[in-house]
N, C-alpha and C positions, 0 to 999 in steps of 0.2 A: 602208360601214355608219358610221351616225353614233354619237358617244361616247355618247349616251342608250341608242341600241341596243344598243351591245357592253355597256354595264352590266347592261342589264336581262338578256341573255342569261348573261351571268356570274350575275348573280343566280338565275335560273332554274337553271342548271346547281349550283350550290352546295346549291340546295333539292333538287334531284332526288339528287344525290348524299346528303344530308344523311337524306333520306326511305329510301333504299337501306340506309344505315349503324344509321340507328336500328330498321328493322323486323330486322336482323339481329342487332344488339347488344339489345335491348330489347322486341323481340314487338312482336305487331300491336296486344294489348292496353295496352300502354304508348306506342304510337306516337299522337301529338298533333299539333295546332301548333307549341305550345311546344316539346315535345323534337325535331321536326324542325328547326325553326328556332334552336334552340339548338346542334343537331350542325353547322347549315351556317353559325352565326356571323351570322344577320341578325335583323330582327327580325318575331315572327310574323306581324305585317300583313302582309307581303309574301307571306305562303302563300296568303291570300285574291284579293291583289291580282293576281297572275301564274296561280293555276289555281283560284281561287274555291272550292274547298273543300278538305279534307284529303282527302276520297276521291279526287276528281281528280288531286291531286299524287300521292298513291301509285299510280293507274293511270298516270300519265305515267311516274312514276319506273319501275313494272314494264316498261314496254315502251323506254325508254332504256337500263336495265340489260342487257336482253335484245339491244337493236339493237350495244350496246358489244360484249356478249359475243361475239356471232356475227361481228361484223367481225372480231374477234381471231382468228379461226380460218377464217374465208375462204379465204385463200389455202392454208392447210395443206388444207383438204377440198378444196380444187380440184386438188392434188397426188396425191390419194390413186390409187393403183393398183390394187388389189385389196380385197376384202373385209374379209379379217384384217386387211388395214393399216388400212382404217376403224374396224375395233371396235378394234385398237390405241389409234387416235387417240381412241376414244371412250374407253376406259380412263383416258388421260391427262388428257383435258377433266374426265371426272369427279373425278378426285383433284385435279387443281387448281381445280376449281371448290368442291368442296369444302373444301379449305384454304382458300380464301379466304372461306369463310362463305356461297358461295352457296347450298349445298344447305339451310341452315338458312334463309335468304331464301324460297326456292323453300316450304317447308313453313310458314311465316309468309303468305306471299301464300295459298296454298292455305287454311289455317286460317282467315284472312280474309274469303276470297271471299262465304260467306253470310251475314256482316253489313254488308259492306261492297261491295253491289251492284255498283261499277265495276271492282272487283279482277279477278272471273270473267273479262269479256271480255278485259280487258287481260292476264290471264296467260295466257288463249287466244293471243292474239296474239303476245305471246313466244316461246310454244312453237311457234307456226307459223312463226317465223322459222328456228329449227333445225329443223322439219320440211322446209321448202323446200329448204335446203341439202342435207339428207339424200337428198332425193328426186331432187336433180340428181346426187350422187354414185352412189345406185342404179340408176339410168335407165343412166347412161355405164358402169357395171361391169357389169350384169347383160345387157345388150343382147348381146354376143358370147358369151354361155354359154348351155346347154341350159336355164337358168331364163328367159331372156330374154323368151318368149313366153307363159310361164304366170304369172308374177309379176306382181303390181300394184305398181309402184315406190311411189306415191303412198301406199297402204294400208300398204306395209311401212315405210316412213317414219315414219309415225306409228304404229306397233307398235312398231318400235325406239325413236320419241323417249317413249311410253308406259312402254317396260319401263325404259329409263335415268333416268324419274322416280320407277317406283315402286320403283327399286334405293334412288335417292338417301334416299327416305322410309324403306325399310326396312332400311338403314346404321344410323338411328338405334337400333333394337330388335334387332337382329342383323347384326353387322357379317360374320361368318361367312358367314353365308348371304347376303349380299350378293354378298361375292367370290365365293361359288360360282356363284351366279345368272351374273354377268359371267363367269366361266370357261366355262360351258354357253354363252353367247352365241359366245365366241370358239371354242369346238369347232363352233357350226354354221358360222362362217364358214370353217373348215377345211375341212369338207366341202364346201363352195363351190368352195373355191381346188382341192379334188381335183378337180372335174367340171370347171373351166377347164383342167386338167393332161391331160386325155382325149384321146387323139386324135380325128381326124374322123370315123372310123366309130364309134368308140364315143359319140361326143357324139350322133350320129345316132340311134345305139339308145337314147340316152336321152331324146332328144324324141321318139321314135315309143313307147316305154313311157309315157312322160308324157302325151301325146296320147290314148292309148287307154282310162288311168284316167281322163282328163278326160272323156271321153263320158257 
């Protein structure tokens, strides 16, 4: 890699980090080439040189932030051995993301999507990274249980991701209600864990009943 390329990459990373910081701290309404460049410590002309427009920079920053966050948890997710453990990790991720300002960032991205066309697809791409990781875990965990042949891991992963997004936004207006929602998800995890603990005969009975109800 040439020095010029390395410098360009460094500048782009500064702009991406600056965009995320500006969105979180100042909101979508105050995010501009000038405010992002100030946060990044570079000339605002570089926003347009590297990304073409502020909207494209924000879209790239959204994807960049999601990739960075998911990469930080990928190993932990791969090591999850039960649904209850997955939900416990989910709560930990939620608390850490909230403390880091990422819940506020998500709210700003969703708020800005109607007026910044590039943000909608970029936010969806970011969520899709989380969904892919959750789907892998659910596929692995549900396969040996009575629910394995009846639950769609892809659909469930989207439902889980949507639930956490909703809880994160709900938390801003009703913290107690959001914690109650997280607790309810953990109770569902405990119910599935109870199914995992059933013996072979009981598990066959559960599968049989589920098949009859699915007709």
